[in-house]
C-alpha positions as CSV (number, residue, x, y, z in Angstrom):
1,X,98.4,99.1,116.0
2,X,95.9,96.2,116.4
3,X,97.1,93.1,118.2
4,X,97.6,90.1,115.9
5,X,95.4,87.0,116.4
6,X,97.1,84.0,118.0
7,X,95.5,80.6,118.0
8,X,96.2,76.9,118.0
9,X,95.9,74.9,114.7
10,X,96.6,71.5,113.4
11,X,99.4,71.6,110.8
12,X,100.2,69.4,107.9
13,X,103.9,69.4,106.8
14,X,104.2,68.7,103.1
15,X,107.2,68.4,100.9
16,X,105.8,70.2,97.8
17,X,102.9,72.5,98.8
18,X,102.6,76.1,99.7
19,X,99.2,77.5,100.6
20,X,98.5,81.2,99.8
21,X,95.6,83.3,101.2
22,X,92.5,83.5,99.1
23,X,93.4,80.5,97.0
24,X,91.9,77.0,96.8
25,X,93.9,73.9,97.5
26,X,92.9,70.2,97.1
27,X,94.8,67.7,99.2
28,X,94.8,63.9,99.5
29,X,96.4,63.1,102.8
30,X,97.8,59.6,103.6
31,X,99.6,60.4,106.8
32,X,98.7,58.3,109.9
33,X,96.2,60.2,111.9
34,X,94.9,62.4,109.1
35,X,91.3,61.3,109.6
36,X,91.5,62.1,113.3
37,X,93.0,65.4,112.5
38,X,90.3,66.2,110.0
39,X,87.6,65.2,112.4
40,X,89.1,67.5,115.1
41,X,89.4,70.4,112.7
42,X,85.8,70.0,111.5
43,X,84.5,69.8,115.1
44,X,86.3,73.1,115.8
45,X,86.8,76.2,113.6
46,X,87.7,74.1,110.5
47,X,91.1,75.8,110.2
48,X,94.2,73.8,109.1
49,X,97.7,74.9,108.6
50,X,99.8,73.8,105.6
51,X,103.5,74.2,106.1
52,X,106.4,73.4,103.7
53,X,109.0,70.9,104.9
54,X,112.5,72.1,105.1
55,X,115.5,70.0,104.2
56,X,119.2,70.6,105.1
57,X,120.2,74.2,104.4
58,X,116.7,75.0,103.1
59,X,117.0,72.4,100.3
60,X,114.1,70.2,99.1
61,X,113.0,67.3,101.2
62,X,113.6,63.8,99.9
63,X,111.2,60.9,100.3
64,X,113.1,59.4,103.3
65,X,113.1,62.7,105.2
66,X,109.4,63.2,104.6
67,X,108.6,59.9,106.4
68,X,110.2,61.1,109.6
69,X,109.3,64.2,111.7
70,X,110.7,66.8,109.3
71,X,111.9,70.3,110.0
72,X,109.4,72.9,108.7
73,X,109.4,76.5,107.7
74,X,108.2,79.1,110.3
75,X,105.7,80.8,107.9
76,X,102.7,78.8,106.8
77,X,99.4,79.2,105.1
78,X,96.3,78.6,107.2
79,X,93.2,77.5,105.4
80,X,89.6,76.7,106.2
81,X,88.3,73.3,105.2
82,X,85.4,73.8,102.7
83,X,85.1,70.1,101.6
84,X,86.1,66.8,103.2
85,X,85.8,63.1,102.6
86,X,87.3,60.2,104.5
87,X,88.2,57.5,102.1
88,X,88.1,53.7,102.7
89,X,91.8,53.3,102.4
90,X,92.4,55.5,105.5
91,X,93.3,58.6,103.5
92,X,91.3,61.7,103.5
93,X,90.5,64.2,100.7
94,X,90.3,67.9,101.7
95,X,89.7,71.1,99.9
96,X,91.0,74.2,101.7
97,X,90.4,77.9,101.1
98,X,93.5,79.9,102.1
99,X,92.6,82.3,105.0
100,X,95.9,83.9,106.1
101,X,99.6,83.6,106.4
102,X,100.9,83.0,109.9
103,X,104.1,82.5,111.9
104,X,104.6,79.4,114.1
105,X,105.4,80.5,117.6
106,X,105.8,77.1,119.0
107,X,104.7,73.5,118.4
108,X,102.4,71.7,120.7
109,X,102.6,68.1,122.0
110,X,100.3,65.8,120.1
111,X,99.9,62.0,119.8
112,X,98.3,61.6,116.4
113,X,99.3,64.7,114.4
114,X,101.3,67.9,114.6
115,X,99.8,71.2,115.8
116,X,101.2,74.6,116.7
117,X,100.4,77.9,118.2
118,X,100.6,80.5,115.4
119,X,100.2,84.2,115.0
120,X,98.5,85.7,112.0
121,X,100.8,88.0,110.1
122,X,99.1,90.9,108.3
123,X,100.2,92.7,105.1
124,X,101.9,96.1,105.6
125,X,103.4,98.9,103.7
126,X,104.6,102.4,104.3
127,X,101.7,104.8,103.5
128,X,104.3,107.3,102.3
129,X,105.2,104.8,99.5
130,X,101.8,104.6,97.9
131,X,103.2,105.8,94.5
132,X,105.9,103.1,94.7
133,X,103.2,100.5,95.5
134,X,101.1,101.5,92.5
135,X,104.2,101.4,90.3
136,X,105.0,97.9,91.5
137,X,101.4,96.8,90.9
138,X,101.4,98.2,87.4
139,X,104.6,96.4,86.6
140,X,103.1,93.1,87.8
141,X,99.9,93.7,85.9
142,X,101.9,94.5,82.7
143,X,103.9,91.3,82.9
144,X,100.7,89.4,83.6
145,X,99.0,90.8,80.5
146,X,102.1,90.0,78.4
147,X,101.9,86.4,79.6
148,X,98.2,86.3,78.6
149,X,99.1,87.4,75.1
150,X,101.9,84.8,74.8
151,X,99.9,82.0,76.4
152,X,96.2,82.5,75.3
153,X,95.1,79.4,77.3
154,X,95.7,81.4,80.5
155,X,94.2,84.7,79.2
156,X,90.8,84.2,80.9
157,X,92.4,83.2,84.2
158,X,94.8,86.2,84.2
159,X,92.0,88.6,83.2
160,X,89.8,87.2,86.1
161,X,92.6,87.7,88.6
162,X,93.5,91.2,87.4
163,X,89.8,92.2,87.5
164,X,89.0,90.8,91.0
165,X,92.2,91.0,93.0
166,X,92.2,94.8,93.6
167,X,94.6,94.8,96.5
168,X,98.2,94.5,95.3
169,X,99.0,91.9,98.0
170,X,96.1,89.7,97.0
171,X,97.0,90.1,93.3
172,X,100.6,88.9,94.1
173,X,99.4,85.9,96.1
174,X,96.9,84.8,93.4
175,X,99.4,85.1,90.6
176,X,102.1,83.3,92.6
177,X,99.6,80.5,93.3
178,X,99.0,79.9,89.6
179,X,102.3,80.8,88.0
180,X,105.3,80.5,90.4
181,X,106.5,76.8,90.2
182,X,109.7,76.8,92.3
183,X,108.9,75.8,95.9
184,X,111.7,78.0,97.3
185,X,110.3,81.0,95.5
186,X,106.8,80.2,96.6
187,X,107.8,80.0,100.2
188,X,109.8,83.3,99.9
189,X,106.7,85.0,98.5
190,X,104.5,83.5,101.3
191,X,107.0,84.8,103.9
192,X,107.1,88.3,102.6
193,X,104.8,90.6,104.6
194,X,105.9,93.8,103.0
195,X,103.4,94.2,100.1
196,X,105.7,96.2,97.9
197,X,108.5,93.7,98.2
198,X,106.0,90.8,97.6
199,X,104.6,92.4,94.5
200,X,108.1,93.0,93.2
201,X,109.1,89.4,93.9
202,X,106.1,88.1,91.9
203,X,106.7,90.6,89.1
204,X,110.3,89.3,88.8
205,X,108.9,85.7,88.6
206,X,106.4,86.8,85.9
207,X,109.2,88.5,83.9
208,X,111.3,85.4,84.1
209,X,108.4,83.2,83.0
210,X,107.7,85.5,80.0
211,X,111.4,85.2,79.0
212,X,111.2,81.4,79.2
213,X,108.0,81.4,77.1
214,X,109.6,83.6,74.4
215,X,112.7,81.3,74.3
216,X,110.5,78.2,73.9
217,X,108.4,79.9,71.2
218,X,111.5,80.9,69.2
219,X,112.9,77.3,69.4
220,X,109.6,76.0,68.2
221,X,109.3,78.4,65.2
């Protein structure tokens, strides 16, 4: 077994964002110190962690809580800054490309922004369960194609994801990025390292979305 990579990275706690690997995310940050944080990231390896805030008992974070130093989830998405602009009002605009999911080992002291020591968490599955993995992937692909038929506006996007995301774990992440709306569900998917379980989680979400679309279409007809 190869040793996981451990590194230090600036982290941005947000109340409504989950960053998946191999997806693009545009951010407009207004937090104090965001320009200093961006400058430090750009001077280094350009990596930045995006972590979901955690309210009481895992609930959503309200506006008042987001102004303090909020509790955060342990699993986060780490991205690479691919575009950046400091704006005159003190905010900064960033575009991130998701690089990996990681686990926070401990937070580090910092004056202007939060940072942490994190460990990259790699996908895994039991090689003896290859057939089960393929069945799960087929189920997810089937539900995705059904959604494409019900919502033609998304057909090209779904076809592109299915044709390019060959690895089941990547397929699940990309579909979750575009089609899973609930933040708790998104965080649960991000935190699932077992590829079969992650694919199954996203397949359940796609099935639920297909049912909602069918209900709405029946109401409209």
